[in-house]
DOSE-291619 format. One line per 8 residues: their letters; for each residue x, y, z of C-alpha. Coordinates in steps of 0.02 Angstrom, whole numbers, padded with zeros to 5 digits. Layout:
! DOSE-291619
A = X:Y:Z ~ ... .
***
This chain:
! DOSE-291619
MKLIIGSD = 01705:-01163:-03683 ~ 01582:-01277:-03775 ~ 01595:-01286:-03965 ~ 01486:-01369:-04094 ~ 01541:-01409:-04271 ~ 01453:-01469:-04429 ~ 01480:-01473:-04612 ~ 01410:-01537:-04776 .
HGGKKLKD = 01496:-01665:-04883 ~ 01604:-01528:-04965 ~ 01675:-01473:-04797 ~ 01687:-01643:-04709 ~ 01871:-01667:-04728 ~ 01908:-01494:-04658 ~ 01779:-01520:-04516 ~ 01868:-01681:-04469 .
AIVTHLKN = 02038:-01596:-04461 ~ 01968:-01457:-04353 ~ 01888:-01582:-04236 ~ 02055:-01679:-04213 ~ 02147:-01513:-04192 ~ 02032:-01447:-04057 ~ 02022:-01613:-03966 ~ 02210:-01619:-03960 .
KQIDIEDI = 02202:-01445:-03873 ~ 02078:-01520:-03747 ~ 01937:-01408:-03811 ~ 01762:-01474:-03788 ~ 01686:-01494:-03961 ~ 01535:-01588:-04019 ~ 01534:-01648:-04199 ~ 01356:-01662:-04270 .
GPFDFESV = 01415:-01735:-04436 ~ 01405:-01784:-04568 ~ 01511:-01936:-04540 ~ 01528:-01994:-04721 ~ 01546:-01911:-04889 ~ 01369:-01936:-04957 ~ 01285:-01783:-05021 ~ 01188:-01686:-04883 .
DYPSYAIE = 01102:-01519:-04877 ~ 01207:-01387:-04794 ~ 01058:-01290:-04718 ~ 01018:-01439:-04606 ~ 01186:-01429:-04519 ~ 01187:-01239:-04515 ~ 01016:-01242:-04430 ~ 01075:-01369:-04299 .
VGMRVSEG = 01236:-01275:-04259 ~ 01153:-01104:-04263 ~ 01006:-01157:-04149 ~ 01125:-01231:-04023 ~ 01225:-01072:-04015 ~ 01068:-00964:-04013 ~ 00992:-01067:-03871 ~ 01154:-01057:-03768 .
KADYGILC = 01186:-01245:-03780 ~ 01354:-01206:-03861 ~ 01460:-01051:-03843 ~ 01521:-01051:-04024 ~ 01491:-01146:-04184 ~ 01602:-01192:-04331 ~ 01528:-01234:-04502 ~ 01621:-01301:-04654 .
CGTGIGMS = 01563:-01320:-04833 ~ 01646:-01295:-05002 ~ 01660:-01106:-04987 ~ 01584:-01065:-04814 ~ 01457:-00951:-04903 ~ 01306:-01064:-04904 ~ 01330:-01107:-04721 ~ 01346:-00925:-04671 .
IAANKIHG = 01188:-00876:-04769 ~ 01089:-01015:-04684 ~ 01157:-00990:-04511 ~ 01129:-00802:-04516 ~ 00940:-00833:-04534 ~ 00936:-00891:-04354 ~ 00901:-00760:-04224 ~ 01054:-00714:-04121 .
VRASVVSD = 01181:-00795:-04240 ~ 01322:-00689:-04311 ~ 01407:-00804:-04435 ~ 01557:-00747:-04535 ~ 01645:-00825:-04682 ~ 01831:-00808:-04650 ~ 01979:-00848:-04763 ~ 02123:-00756:-04671 .
CFSAEATK = 02182:-00729:-04489 ~ 02154:-00543:-04493 ~ 01970:-00562:-04533 ~ 01957:-00699:-04403 ~ 02017:-00582:-04268 ~ 01917:-00433:-04332 ~ 01748:-00527:-04341 ~ 01766:-00583:-04161 .
AHNDSNVL = 01837:-00422:-04093 ~ 01720:-00301:-04180 ~ 01566:-00406:-04226 ~ 01563:-00531:-04084 ~ 01538:-00669:-04212 ~ 01482:-00833:-04133 ~ 01486:-00947:-04284 ~ 01640:-00964:-04397 .
CLGERVIG = 01613:-01025:-04574 ~ 01755:-01100:-04677 ~ 01773:-01157:-04856 ~ 01867:-01318:-04884 ~ 01888:-01280:-05070 ~ 01948:-01105:-05033 ~ 02081:-01121:-04895 ~ 02201:-01257:-04851 .
EGLALKIV = 02195:-01358:-04690 ~ 02347:-01272:-04613 ~ 02275:-01099:-04637 ~ 02103:-01153:-04578 ~ 02173:-01219:-04415 ~ 02265:-01052:-04385 ~ 02105:-00959:-04422 ~ 02010:-01067:-04296 .
DVWLATEF = 02146:-01037:-04165 ~ 02146:-00846:-04194 ~ 01956:-00839:-04189 ~ 01942:-00937:-04031 ~ 02081:-00838:-03943 ~ 02008:-00668:-03990 ~ 01892:-00582:-03867 ~ 01753:-00461:-03913 .
EGGERHAR = 01817:-00283:-03884 ~ 01651:-00221:-03822 ~ 01638:-00036:-03801 ~ 01506:00087:-03850 ~ 01536:00092:-04038 ~ 01533:-00098:-04061 ~ 01385:-00117:-03943 ~ 01288:00018:-04039 .
RLKKVAEL = 01317:-00072:-04203 ~ 01269:-00243:-04136 ~ 01110:-00166:-04061 ~ 01067:-00106:-04238 ~ 01099:-00285:-04304 ~ 00986:-00356:-04170 ~ 00852:-00229:-04219 ~ 00859:-00288:-04398 .
ESNY = 00830:-00467:-04337 ~ 00679:-00414:-04242 ~ 00604:-00296:-04370 ~ 00627:-00390:-04534 .
***
């Protein structure tokens, strides 16, 4: 599994904690920054992570900002990205199992580091359930991307 992670300045501390956590688990993760706390524009990082996932250069992406919301809005503009803002373990499991989410968005100012690491672990461990009903719904989402 290949992961890519990015943040803005408001999510950098959480991003760094996630990188350390996943590297300690021997998970291949590429950190695209930022590498300091100077103000940056979150869409730039959402685009980079989203494009790498969309192009198949990474299996999954993780984005961190203050709330996770801005990152998810920007990432979801990219064809093939299904980015979800998650603040609890149940939603982390559900978004992967039912929505086949491929980008996880987390808010450093919303959840603590301990919970964030649990969310990441649950999300990564969860498999997409597949099945006709989920496939039918994802097909409709893909049609939205193509038509609008």
